[in-house]
C-alpha positions as CSV (number, residue, x, y, z in Angstrom):
1,X,35.2,20.6,34.1
2,X,36.5,17.2,32.9
3,X,36.6,15.7,29.4
4,X,34.4,12.7,30.9
5,X,32.2,15.1,32.6
6,X,31.7,16.9,29.5
7,X,31.2,13.9,27.7
8,X,28.7,12.5,29.9
9,X,26.7,15.5,30.2
10,X,26.6,15.6,26.0
11,X,25.5,11.8,26.2
12,X,22.7,12.8,28.9
13,X,21.4,15.8,26.7
14,X,21.1,13.3,23.6
15,X,19.4,10.7,25.0
16,X,16.8,13.2,27.0
17,X,16.4,14.9,23.7
18,X,14.9,11.6,21.9
19,X,17.4,11.0,19.3
20,X,15.8,8.3,17.2
21,X,15.8,6.7,13.6
22,X,12.9,8.3,11.6
23,X,11.1,5.6,9.7
24,X,9.4,6.8,6.8
25,X,5.6,5.4,5.9
26,X,5.6,2.6,3.4
27,X,2.4,2.1,0.7
28,X,2.8,-0.3,-1.2
29,X,0.4,-1.7,-4.4
30,X,-2.2,0.0,-5.8
31,X,-4.4,2.6,-4.0
32,X,-8.2,1.0,-4.0
33,X,-10.4,3.8,-3.1
34,X,-14.3,3.2,-2.4
35,X,-14.9,5.6,-5.2
36,X,-12.9,4.1,-7.5
37,X,-14.5,1.0,-7.4
38,X,-17.7,2.1,-7.5
39,X,-17.3,3.4,-10.8
40,X,-16.4,-0.3,-11.9
41,X,-19.6,-1.9,-13.7
42,X,-20.3,-5.3,-14.6
43,X,-20.1,-5.2,-18.9
44,X,-16.8,-3.0,-18.7
45,X,-14.2,-3.5,-20.7
46,X,-10.3,-4.5,-19.6
47,X,-9.1,-0.9,-21.1
48,X,-11.9,0.7,-18.8
49,X,-11.0,-1.0,-15.7
50,X,-7.6,-0.3,-16.2
51,X,-8.3,3.7,-16.5
52,X,-10.6,3.5,-13.3
53,X,-8.1,1.4,-11.1
54,X,-4.8,1.6,-13.2
55,X,-2.9,-1.4,-13.9
56,X,-3.4,-4.6,-11.7
57,X,-0.6,-5.7,-9.4
58,X,-0.9,-9.4,-9.6
59,X,-1.7,-10.9,-13.1
60,X,-1.9,-14.8,-13.1
61,X,-0.5,-16.3,-16.7
62,X,-3.3,-19.4,-15.8
63,X,-5.7,-17.3,-15.3
64,X,-5.4,-14.1,-17.6
65,X,-9.6,-13.7,-16.7
66,X,-8.5,-12.5,-13.3
67,X,-6.6,-9.2,-12.1
68,X,-5.6,-8.5,-8.9
69,X,-5.4,-5.0,-7.2
70,X,-3.3,-5.2,-3.5
71,X,-2.9,-2.2,-1.3
72,X,-0.8,-2.0,1.9
73,X,0.2,0.7,4.2
74,X,3.0,0.5,7.0
75,X,3.7,3.5,9.2
76,X,7.0,4.4,10.1
77,X,6.7,4.3,13.5
78,X,4.5,0.9,13.7
79,X,6.2,-2.6,12.9
80,X,2.9,-4.4,11.4
81,X,1.0,-3.5,8.6
82,X,-2.0,-1.4,9.5
83,X,-4.2,-1.1,6.5
84,X,-4.8,-4.0,3.8
85,X,-6.8,-3.9,0.8
86,X,-7.5,-6.6,-1.9
87,X,-9.8,-6.1,-5.3
88,X,-10.1,-9.2,-7.6
89,X,-11.9,-8.3,-11.0
90,X,-13.0,-11.3,-13.4
91,X,-13.3,-11.3,-16.9
92,X,-15.2,-13.2,-19.8
93,X,-13.1,-12.3,-22.9
94,X,-12.9,-8.4,-22.7
95,X,-15.9,-8.1,-20.5
96,X,-16.2,-7.4,-16.4
97,X,-18.3,-10.3,-14.9
98,X,-17.8,-10.1,-11.3
99,X,-15.7,-8.4,-8.6
100,X,-14.6,-9.6,-5.3
101,X,-14.0,-6.8,-2.6
């Protein structure tokens, strides 16, 4: 076999074996599970909410009474976000007054 034929055979083997780039799954933000949200009770303190949900992803300096939890997931084999969850909690003083899913 000549060098060219060996090279072409090598290229053919590589292309048929599916050499692809491996892409990792990307998860960003706070994991928001229904079990966690069910533990939130109106009247809970900010400390209790932080214990259950973790630190909020977003806190607006102009609206200190609102915390936002956001979660996105993008599998490595896709180019779009397949899961998006958003939860906002509202406080009056130190007490939880409203939960918006």
